[in-house]
Every structure is written in C-alpha cells, then in structure tokens.
N, C-alpha and C positions, 0 to 999 in steps of 0.2 A: 888128600882130603879124606877124612873119615866119613864116608857116606852114611854109615849106620847112625853116627851121632847127629849128622845134619838131618837125616830123615826123622829121627826121634824128636829133634827140636822143632821141625816143621809140624809134626803131628801134635806136639804140645801146644802149638799156636793155633790149632784147629784146621790145619791144611788137610784136605782129603784128596786133592787132584793136582796133577802137574802138567804144564804145557812146555814143550820144547819148541819154541816159536821161530819160524823163519818167515820171510815175506815173498810174495809172488812178484812178478815184474813190475806191477803197479805200486808196490809197497804195502799191500794188504797182508796182515799177519795170518799165518796158517799154522795149524798144529793138530795132531791127535791129542785127545785128553787121556792121561794115564793115571789110574789110581795110585795113590802114594805108595801102596804096598809093592808096586812094580817100578819104583823110582830107579833102582839099580839097573834094571833092564833098559829103561829109557836112556840113561846116561851112556850106556854102551852102544846105543844106536838101534834098539829093537824096533823103533817105529819107522816104517817104510812108506814112501809116498809116490803115487803115480802123478808126478808133477806135470806131465804132458797135458793133463786135463785142466791145468791152471792157466791164468792169464800171463802171456808173454814169458813162458817158462820153457820154451824149446819144443822140439818135435818128438819127444819120446813117446812112442806108441804103446798100445796095449800088449804088444808082443815082446817088449823090452824090459830090462831090469828096472827096479824101482830105486829111488834115492833114499838114503838113510839120513835122518836128522840127528846130528850130534850136538846135544846141548852144551853150551859153555856155562857150566854150573856156577862159575864165579859171578855171573850176571844175574843169578836167581834172586827173585823178590817175591814176597807174598803180596798179592794184589790187595791194596788197602780198601777197595770198594767191595770186595767179596773174598774174605780171608779163607774160604774153602779152597782157593786156588793159589798155587805158586807158579811162576813162569820164569824160564831162563831162555836166553836167545840161542838159537841153534845155527849151525852151518850144515850145508847139504853135501853129502858125499855120493858119488856114483861109481860103483865098482871100486870102492876104496880110495878114490881120488876126489878132490874138490870138484863139485858139479859146476859146469860152465855157466849156468844161469843163476847161481847163488849170489844175490845182491851183496850179502855181507862179505863173501869171499872177494868180490870185485873191489870193495873198499879196503879190505885187509891188504891186498896187493899194493895199493898205493900208499897205505900207511907204512908198509915194509920198505917201500922205495924211499919214503921220507926218512925212515930210520937209518937206511944205508947212507944218507947224506948228513946224518947227525942230528935229525930233528924229531921231536915229538909234535903231534898235531893236535891242537885244541880247537874247540868250536862251541859257540853259543847260538841258539836259535830263538827268534822272537815269534812264536806261533800266534796266528790270529784265527778265530773261529766264530761262525755265526750260530746262535742258538735260536731255533725257530719252532713255532707251534702252528699246526694246521687249523685254520679258522673254519667257521661253519660254512663259508662259501667255497671251501676246498683250497684256498690259497694259503701259502706259507707266509707267516708274519712273525715279527720279533716277539719273543715269549713275554717280554715286558711291554704291555700295550702302550705305555707312556712314551716309548721310544719314537712312536710315529707322530707325537704331538710336538714337532719341532721343524724349524727351518734354519739352516740347511742340515745341521748335524748335531748329534749328541756326544761328539768326541770329548773325552775327559770329563763328562758330566757327572757331578757328584750324586745328584738325586737318583739318576737311572743306574748308576753303579750300585748304590745301596739297595735299590729295588731288585737288582739281579742277585741278591745275596743267596737265594735258594740254589743257584747254580755255582756262584763263585766260592762260597764258603766251603762246600764239600770238595771242590777242586783244590783249594788251598790246603785243606786238611790232608788230602791224599798226597799232594806233592811234598808237604812237610814230612809226612811219615816216610816217604821215599828218600828224603835227605837232599832234595833239589834246591833248597834255599831260595825260595821265591822272594825277590826284593821289590817287585812292584807288579801291579796289574791294573787294568783300566778298561773303561768302556771306549772302544774305538769309534771311528767316524760313522760306521754303518749302523743301521737300526738292528739291534740284536747281535752286534759284533763286539768281541772281547779279545784282549791280548794279555799274555802272561810273560813276565821276564824273570828268569831264574838263572842260577850260576852256570857258567860254562864248565865243560869237562873235556876229556879226550874225545876225538871226533867219532870213533866207533861207539863209545858210550853215549854220546849225544844222539846219534841216530837211533840207538836202541831206546833211549828215553822218548823220542818222538813217536815211536810205535806205541809205547805205553800211553803217552799223552793222548793220542787219538782214541785209543780204547777207553781210557778213563773218561774223557769228555763225552763220548757217546753214551756211556753208561749213566753218568750223572744227569745228562739231558733227558735220557729215556725215563729216569725215575720221576721227572717232572712232566712227563707226557709230551716231551719235545724231541727234536733231533739236534745234534751238533753236526753241522755240515762243513766240509772242507772243499766244497765247490768254490773255485777262486773268485768267481763273479756271479753271485746268485741272482742279481737283478741288473738291468741296464743302467739304472740310476744309482746303484749302490757302490760303495767303496769295495775294492777288491781285497781279498785276504792274502797277504804275503806270508812268507816264512823266511825272513832275512837270516842268512847264514853268515855268522861272524867268525872268520877263520884266522888263526895265528899259528906260527911255528915257534916252538920253544927249543932251546938248546937241550939235547937229550941228557947231557950230564948235569947241568946246573939248573935246568928248568926255567931259565930266564927267557922272556919273550924276545925272540930274535927280530921282531918288527919294531921294537922300541929302542930308539937310539940312546935312551938313558941307560940301557943295559950294555952299552958298547956297540961299536960299529959306526960307520960314517952316516951322519944325518944328512938328509936332503931337504932343504927348505926349512920353513919355520914351524912345521907341525910335529917334528920329532920322530919321524919314521926313518928306518934304515934303508940303505940302498937295496938290501935284500927284499924288503917289503915292496918296493917299486918294481923290481924284477918279477916278483910273484904276481903283482897286479898286471903287468904287461902280458904275462902268459895267459892269465884268465881272459883278458880282453881279446887276445889273439883268437881264442877259441870260444868266444861268447856265444856265437850263433849255434854251434854244436852243443854246448852246455845247455842251451835253452830247451832242447828236445827232452832232456831229463828234468831240468829245473822248472819248466813251464810245460807240463806234459799233456795238456788237454786242449781241445778246440777252444774251450771256454777261457783258458788261461790268457789268451791274447786279447780278450775283451777288457782285461784289466790294464794292459800296457798302453794306455793312452793318456795324454795330458788332461783331458776332461771327458771326452766321449759324450754320453747323454746325461752326465751328472750336472748338478746345480753349481758345482764349484770344482776347483782343480782336484785331480785324483791323488796326487803325491806319489804316483807310481813311477817306476823306472821306465824310460822310453828310449834313451840313446846309449849307443855303445861307446862309453867314455867313463872316466872316473873323476871324482872330485873329493874334497876332504869333508865337506858337510853338505854336499849337493844331492838331494834325494830324487832328482829327476833322471839320474844316470844308473847304468847297470851296476857300477861298483862305487863304494864309498870307503874312504879311509877316515874314520871318524876322529874328531878332535878330542873326544873324551875317553877313548880307549884305543889301544894299538892293535888293530886287526884289519883284515880286508873283508868288507861286508858285501856279500852277493845279494843285491836287492831284487834281482829278477826272480829268485826262487819263490814259488807260491805254495799255498797250503796243500796242493794236490801232489807234490813231488814225492818220489821215492827217495828219501834222504840218503840212503846208502849210495845210490847211483849218482845223484847230483853232486854229492860230496866227493865221490871218487873222481868224477870228471873235473871238478873245480881244482882238486888237489893235484891231479896229474898235470893240468894246464899250468898251475902255479909253479910246480917243480920244474917243468920245462923252461919256464921263464927264468928261473934261477940258474939252471944249468947253462942256458944259452945267453944269459945276461941281457935279456930283452928289455927294451925301454918302452914305457907306456905313453911317452909324450907328456905335454904339459897338462896339469889338472884343469878341469873345466869347472869354474866356480860361478858362472853366470846362470840366470834363470832361463833354461832352454825352452820352457813352456811359452815364454813371451816372445820368442823369436820365430821368424819364418824358416821353413825347411831349407830354402835356398841359401839363406845366410849361414845357417848351421853347416850346411854341406861345404860352403866355401871355407869354413874353419876346420874342416875335416871331421865334423861331428855328424854321425849318421844314425838313422833309426835302427833299432833292433828289428828282427823279423816280425812281420805283422800277423803271421799265421803259423799254425802248427805244421802245415805242409812245408813252409820255407825252412823252419828249424829242423825238421826231419831230413830234408834234403842236405842241409849243412852237416848234420850228424852222420848221414850215410856216406858223405864224401870225406869225412875226417879220419885221417890216420890215427890221430890221438884217441878219438872215440873208439875206433876199432881195437887199438892196442889196450885201452883201459878196460873195455868190456870183455875183450876176447872176441875172436872172429865169429864164433857161433852165437853168442849172446847178442853181439852187435847186429848180426843179420836178423835174428828173431825180433829184436826191438824195432828195427826199421820196418820189417814186414808188418808187425802189429800196429805200429803208429801210422804207417801209410794207409792201412786198411781203415783205421779210425777216421783219418782225414778224408779218405775217399767216400766213406759212408756219409759223413757230414755234408760233403759237396753234393751228394745225390738226393738228400732228404729235402723236401719242400717244406719250409717252415711257415709259421703264422705271419711273420713280417712280410714275406713274399706274397702271401695270399692277400693281406690287407692292402699292400701297395699296388699290386698288379691285376687283381681279379677283375676290377671294374674300370681300369684305367682307359681302355680303348673301346 
C-alpha cells in the first residue's frame, strides 16, 4: 500500500483525523484520535492504550505495559456523517503478540479455523434500534409522536415510516455511501423502533459494519435532539430489539454457499439445506446456553425472551432451545427464503465479534463431530404448555443473565474460543453485573411490597 498516496487522497476528501478503532469487552468502540499528518505513525502502532481501565478488558494494571492498536487499513472508511474523520478497525497487540482480550482477534481465530476446514464465513445482521426523545416530563418517548396513537403496534406502518424520514433518510444515505446496499427498512413493532436490512458480507467485515452502524445511528439521532438506544427491552410493554445473525459457510475456492443443496451436497428434507448445515445447527444448539452470555449480554436482555410478558400481544422473540425452518419462536431458524443459520437470540446489545466467534466455534464443532440437531420444530410453541413442550424435548432458554453466565463459565468451548484469560475476565465482569442487579431494590419491588403487610 502506498500510504502517502492514500493519505493525500484522504486529505483531498477533507479528512483531518484518523481513528484506529477497537472495541472493549462490551463492544463499545475505542480509539485515540490522530491528526492525518501522523497517519503513518498510527498505522505502525504508535497509539498505546491502558486497556485495563476499560470494561471487561483484563487486569492490566498501571505498572504494566500498554497495548498497541494496529489498524487494518484495508478497512478504512471516511465517516459519511462527518468527513473530517476516517476510521479503520484495529487489532490490539501486547508486547508484540495478539492481546488476549482483543474481541477482533477472538473472532479472527475462529475464521482461521473455518478456513482450515475449507470455508469462508459470511454473515448478515438485521439490526433493530429505538429512536427516542426525552419529553417535558423527563420520560423517554418515540421521537415521532404519532407512534403512540395506536393499538397494539405500528409495525410496517407506512405513515409513521414516512414521518421518521428525518432519521431514516440520513441513515440510508450514509449506508449507501459506505456501499452496504440497503434493500429494505421499516418501522418495527415498537414505538420508535426501526430495522434496516442490507447485504451480507464476510463475518469479520459485518462485525466491523455493526460498530459503524451504532456510531452512525447515534450521531443521526443526536442531530435530531434524540438518542438511538440499543437497550434490548426499553419498556416492559415494548417489543425487544434483536440483532438476528444470519451465518453461512461458503466453499473457500468456489464461493458457493455450502448450506445450499442446490450447490451440491446431500439435501435433507424439503427445504434444500445440506447435511453440513444441519451439523452446524446442531453444534450451535448444543452450546446455545453458553452462547447466550455473549449474544444476550445484559440483565435487560432476558426480559425480551418471553412469548408475551407484559405486552399486549405476542413478542415474536426466541424462547426455546430448538430450531425450525420458519419458526420465529426458537433460538435458531433455517429460513426458507435464504440458506443460512439464523441466530435469533442475539440482541442489540451484543458484542458482535464475541457472539459471532462463539456461534462459529460451536457450528464448526458440530460439523467436525457430525452432530445431529434432531427434528425441526415447526409448531407454535407460544400456544403450548411448558410441560407438553418438555415432553417433546423442547426446553426454555436461560431465563436470566446469571444462568447464561454459569453456562458460559462451565463451557470448554467458550474457554477455548475466548482463551482462558479473556474467558475468566468476562465471567467475572458479567457475574458482578448480575450480582449487582440482584442486590438493587427496584421500583417494582417497592410498589408491590412496601404497603402489602
């Protein structure tokens, strides 16, 4: 790469500053800001970070060396919402070696494992986000007031989609400039909730995109005096925000989707999936509880995973550890209109690098060990009693963050995927989060018990 030429091109586009961005353990992007005049230094790792001060990034203390951020300049983009800045995604090194708590490095290892098996990994994500404005009474409400004039939902509503143009139009323009090929967007079921659908790409690139997507949406919302929130369940009666991860393996030489029986391979059943796809599915199901610690990483995440909860209608959320071909009540779906394994449990708060790495590691284990997922579940689990489902071998996913973290802590696959040090740090951080939640007395408890006896 001719860095001088690229630098001159960026300057010609009005770029003044550069970020070499990595994420902390929660998936929040971090970087020092480097004037473009020092781009060469940044690409060589000039920027050092005391990552022990960041969330879930390990125990590095003030007496120890710093991590160096090494930007992958092939990922560099000019930020379309503020062209003074360019950003490339970075990997962290500690004493010249990949840092144990670098999320991007964790995912890279699993992508390399897939490559050793002859596969390239592709992924698409369906991000959902709430755009909210603080009202005069201090409450957060949908930024389009008309959203609240409905029962029970504004899902797919044309009028309120058009009324949200001040948020949606800039978002679409930015994504078009980034080359993401948005093919649809809509008002989701929640008041102030929107979803965007854009083309898939390689798994690492999609995780990078999702970091940009969050930054972008927060900026566009802020310009309107609003916030874009990725809290999975902002109200008890609201639809949750998912981030369904649609993963497929492609033959590394031909690029053909290895889950699609039309590309060769033995088909199983009427839906055109290969045996390989079902083995991958079985591996993910086997480790679903551990995967949830990364895919559903907050206390709030588990309030989304209910058939109805306190909502006026069904939630459409995944609730059971099973798979089906068009069944949205389950952890996994093998859609009829595209050949991929859709991880429906993943929500808007996930660190995409970590949840992707765990899902991929589990799926590859399923392929290596030729695991079987059992029969698909095509019935409406929401309408059945738990006892009846249990008799059929269909069981609830973990109900709390505490249960998921326990499964993650006990999982050899999770430890191998994260590495022992990062695994231990993640468990410690998330157990502390769960413990704090269990100790805090909330408003619901006060209202229910303060005057009961």
